[in-house]
C-alpha positions, 0 to 999 in steps of 0.5 A, spaced: 500 500 500 502 507 498 504 510 504 502 518 505 506 523 508 508 530 509 500 532 509 499 527 503 504 531 498 509 525 498 507 518 497 512 512 498 510 505 494 514 499 496 513 494 491 512 487 491 519 483 490 515 477 487 512 481 481 515 478 475 514 479 467 512 473 463 520 472 462 521 471 469 525 478 470 523 482 476 518 488 476 522 494 479 522 501 480 526 502 473 520 499 470 515 504 473 520 510 471 519 508 464 512 508 465 512 515 468 517 518 463 513 515 457 506 518 460 510 525 461 513 524 454 506 523 451 502 528 454 507 533 453 507 531 445 499 531 445 499 524 442 497 520 448 489 519 448 488 518 455 491 524 457 487 529 461 490 536 463 491 537 470 491 529 471 497 524 471 502 526 469 501 533 470 499 532 478 506 529 479 511 534 481 517 529 481 519 522 482 525 518 485 527 511 485 531 510 491 531 503 490 529 497 485 523 496 489 521 503 492 519 509 488 
């Protein structure tokens, strides 16, 4: 579950270390980073059909990836 702090402005997600892709490799925060960057690039280019101005990714100021299983 996400852990909220600093007046609900910071969210920490600890990932399940047992999650794996279909090829058996682990799902890590690097995969989450790829998703966030893909969403942001699509929104910026105006080429992402699911993009709603003011929502994801606009409502995220920054994302950090302190470990392979946390963001």
